[in-house]
C-alpha positions in Angstrom: 2.1 -12.1 -19.3 -0.2 -9.0 -19.9 -2.8 -7.2 -17.1 -6.1 -6.9 -18.9 -8.3 -3.7 -19.7 -11.4 -3.3 -19.0 -13.3 0.5 -19.2 -15.8 2.3 -17.1 -18.9 0.1 -18.4 -17.4 -2.9 -17.9 -19.2 -6.0 -16.2 -18.5 -5.5 -12.5 -18.6 -9.1 -12.2 -15.7 -10.4 -14.5 -13.7 -7.5 -13.2 -13.5 -8.2 -9.9 -13.3 -12.6 -11.0 -10.3 -10.7 -13.0 -8.7 -8.9 -9.7 -9.2 -11.8 -7.4 -7.8 -14.1 -10.0 -4.6 -12.1 -11.2 -4.4 -9.8 -8.7 -4.6 -6.4 -10.4 -6.3 -5.1 -13.4 -6.5 -1.8 -15.2 -9.3 0.3 -15.8 -8.6 2.6 -19.0 -9.5 6.5 -19.2 -11.5 6.2 -16.0 -10.8 10.1 -15.4 -10.0 12.9 -17.7 -6.7 14.2 -18.6 -7.9 17.3 -17.6 -8.7 16.1 -13.8 -5.2 14.3 -14.2 -4.0 18.0 -15.6 -5.2 19.6 -11.9 -4.2 17.4 -9.9 -0.4 18.6 -11.4 -1.1 22.3 -10.6 -2.0 21.4 -7.6 1.1 18.6 -6.6 3.7 21.1 -8.3 4.8 22.8 -5.3 6.3 19.1 -4.3 6.9 17.7 -7.2 7.9 20.6 -9.1 11.0 20.4 -6.7 14.4 18.9 -7.5 15.1 15.2 -7.0 17.5 16.2 -4.0 14.5 18.6 -2.3 12.7 15.0 -2.1 9.9 15.9 0.1 10.0 12.3 0.9 14.2 12.0 0.6 15.9 9.5 -1.6 16.9 6.0 -0.2 17.4 2.9 -2.3 13.8 1.5 -1.7 12.1 5.1 -3.0 14.7 5.8 -5.7 17.5 8.2 -6.2 15.7 9.8 -9.3 12.2 9.5 -7.8 10.2 12.6 -6.1 7.3 11.3 -3.4 4.8 13.2 -1.7 2.3 12.1 0.3 -0.9 13.5 2.6 -2.1 13.9 -1.2 -6.3 14.3 0.4 -4.9 17.9 2.9 -2.8 19.1 -0.6 -5.0 18.5 -4.3 -8.9 18.6 -3.8 -8.7 16.8 -7.5 -6.9 13.6 -5.3 -9.7 13.6 -3.2 -12.2 13.3 -6.0 -10.3 10.2 -7.2 -10.6 9.0 -3.6 -14.2 8.6 -3.8 -14.2 7.4 -7.4 -17.4 5.2 -8.0 -15.8 2.6 -9.9 -12.8 2.1 -7.6 -15.5 2.2 -4.6 -17.9 -0.6 -6.5 -14.3 -2.4 -6.4 -13.4 -2.0 -3.0 -17.5 -3.5 -2.2 -16.4 -6.4 -3.5 -13.1 -6.9 -2.3 -13.0 -5.5 1.0 -16.6 -4.9 1.6 -16.8 -9.1 3.3 -14.4 -8.0 5.9 -16.1 -4.9 7.5 -18.8 -2.6 7.9 -16.6 0.3 5.9 -13.0 0.5 4.2 -11.2 3.4 4.7 -8.5 5.3 2.6 -4.9 3.9 4.2 -2.1 4.9 1.5 -1.6 8.6 -0.8 1.0 9.1 -2.2 2.2 10.9 -6.1 5.2 9.3 -7.6 7.1 10.5 -10.2 9.9 8.0 -11.5 12.9 10.3 -13.1 14.8 9.7 -16.1 17.6 7.2 -15.3 15.8 5.3 -12.5 16.6 1.9 -12.4 13.3 -1.0 -11.0 12.5 -0.9 -7.9 12.8 -3.4 -5.3 9.3 -5.9 -5.4 7.9 -5.6 -2.3 4.2 -6.1 -1.4 2.2 -3.6 0.6 0.7 -5.8 3.4 3.9 -6.2 5.2 2.8 -4.0 8.5 -0.1 -6.1 8.7 0.7 -9.8 10.8 -2.4 -11.8 8.3 -1.0 -15.0 6.8 -1.3 -15.7 3.3 -2.4 -16.6 1.4 -5.8 -15.0 2.3 -8.6 -12.2 2.8 -7.4 -9.0 1.1 -7.2 -6.8 3.6 -5.3 -3.8 1.7 -6.3 -3.0 -2.0 -4.0 -0.3 -4.0 -4.6 2.3 -6.8 -2.1 3.9 -8.9 -3.7 6.9 -11.4 -2.1 7.8 -14.2 -0.9 11.2 -14.3 1.0 10.6 -17.3 1.1 7.0 -19.9 2.8 4.8 -18.3 5.4 2.5 -20.4 7.9 -0.3 -20.4 10.0 2.8 -20.8 9.5 4.9 -18.7 9.0 2.7 -15.4 5.4 1.5 -16.0 4.7 -0.5 -12.6 5.9 -4.0 -12.5 3.5 -6.6 -11.2 3.7 -10.5 -10.9 0.1 -11.6 -11.8 -1.2 -14.2 -8.7 1.4 -13.5 -6.4 -1.1 -12.3 -4.1 -2.1 -15.6 -3.6 1.4 -16.7 -2.9 2.8 -18.3 0.7 4.8 -15.7 3.0 7.5 -17.9 2.1 7.4 -17.1 -1.3 9.0 -14.1 -3.1 10.0 -13.7 -6.8 13.0 -14.9 -8.1 14.2 -14.5 -11.9 12.2 -16.9 -13.4 8.8 -15.3 -12.3 7.0 -13.7 -15.0 5.9 -9.6 -14.3 3.4 -7.8 -16.3 4.2 -3.8 -17.0 1.6 -1.2 -15.9 1.6 0.2 -19.4 -1.9 2.9 -19.6 -2.7 6.0 -20.6 -2.9 9.3 -19.0 -6.4 9.3 -17.1 -6.4 5.4 -16.9 -5.9 3.6 -12.7 -4.6 0.2 -12.0 -5.8 -1.6 -9.4 -4.5 -4.1 -7.3 -4.0 -6.8 -4.1 -1.9 -5.3 -1.6 -0.3 -8.4 -0.8 0.4 -9.1 -4.9 4.2 -8.4 -5.3 5.1 -5.3 -7.6 7.7 -2.5 -8.0 8.2 0.6 -9.9 9.6 0.1 -13.6 13.0 1.2 -14.5 13.0 4.8 -16.6 15.2 4.4 -19.6 14.1 7.6 -21.2 16.4 10.5 -21.1 14.2 13.3 -20.4 10.5 11.6 -19.7 8.9 11.5 -16.3 6.4 8.9 -15.2 4.1 10.3 -12.8 1.4 7.9 -10.8 -0.9 9.0 -8.0 -1.1 6.5 -5.1 -4.5 5.7 -3.1 -4.8 2.7 -1.0 -8.0 1.6 0.6 -7.6 -1.0 4.0 -10.3 -2.7 6.5 -12.1 0.0 8.3 -11.3 -1.7 11.6 -7.2 -2.0 11.2 -5.3 1.0 11.2 -4.6 3.0 8.3 -0.6 2.8 6.8 -0.4 6.4 6.2 -1.8 8.7 9.4 -4.4 10.3 7.9 -5.5 12.8 11.3 -1.5 14.1 10.8 -1.4 14.0 6.7 -4.9 16.2 6.8 -4.7 19.2 9.2 -8.0 19.2 11.0 -8.9 22.9 9.4 -8.7 20.9 6.0 -10.9 17.9 7.3 -13.7 20.2 8.3 -14.0 21.6 4.5 -13.9 18.5 3.5 -17.0 16.5 2.3 -19.0 14.3 4.7 -18.1 10.9 2.3 -14.6 12.2 1.9 -14.3 12.6 5.5 -15.2 9.5 6.4 -13.1 7.6 3.7 -9.8 9.5 5.9 -11.3 7.7 8.7 -13.8 10.8 10.5 -16.2 8.2 11.9 -16.8 5.3 14.2 -16.6 1.5 12.6 -19.0 -0.6 13.3 -20.2 1.6 16.5 -17.4 1.0 18.5 -14.5 1.8 16.3 -13.0 4.9 16.9 -15.8 6.8 19.5 -15.1 9.3 22.1 -16.6 11.2 24.5 -18.1 14.4 22.8 -17.9 13.7 19.7 -17.5 16.7 17.4 -21.5 16.3 15.5 -19.6 18.8 12.8 -16.7 17.0 11.8 -17.6 13.2 12.3 -21.1 13.6 10.4 -21.7 10.4 12.3 -23.0 9.6 15.9 -25.1 6.4 15.9 -26.1 3.7 13.3 -28.9 2.9 11.9 -28.3 -0.8 11.5 -26.0 -3.5 12.7 -23.4 -5.6 10.9 -21.2 -8.2 12.4 -17.9 -6.2 11.0 -16.9 -10.1 9.4 -19.6 -10.2 7.7 -20.9 -6.7 6.8 -21.3 -5.0 3.1 -19.4 -1.5 2.6 -21.8 -0.5 0.6 -24.4 -1.0 3.4 -22.4 -0.1 5.9 -22.0 3.6 4.4 -25.7 3.9 4.4 -25.9 3.0 7.7 -23.6 5.8 8.8 -25.7 8.6 7.1 
């Protein structure tokens, strides 16, 4: 079982159909190696530490040979650019768009899997949302390759089709998974309800580094508290598009408003047209917010 690879110029309808059917796709070389190098430089103060100094600590789930750091929008300008990637945005419009007026960034994390790390426990990223599975997707994850992903160095393992499994089914030894093997600058896009986990790093000296940026419906609470992860003074310097993406906007007129709204920060006060949250289209919703 292998993941299907596409390019930036692939037919969007085919990419979306594959994502809906299999739960994951890879877009090859969606950004340049130079952009990923910039992210590496910006995140070095956190990922350049020893495993014992991991900003997010270590445990069985996070890994004992793995470094992790979150709050990426506040730490890396280049990560902000990745979060707004237009190809990824089109996929989010197709998956999340039918269920909300706009989607938002939910979770950010850079993950550096070191030599000797064991495979991570397979899991879904939607455990915190009490929605029955299978059902409409509420969370979509992306992991960008800051280094080449190989089976040997810990490429993400994903159980294709598992986003369609019922709640009472979990992976067994008889279930087959695919490895997200991809080159630096490529990205895997997968449903949050698909079972997955970091792979074992069987190398002696190679690190597998990925940049995770996940998206969720605009009317759900974000997994990572972006208002604390991105300091207010930093948030004020972001582009209006990125401010909206991390949650500084009103969803469908009524979710997230407050008296005396700071127009300079929000850049959003009213909607030009109304769409119901369950039938809206995210791309139209974003236009309505402008």
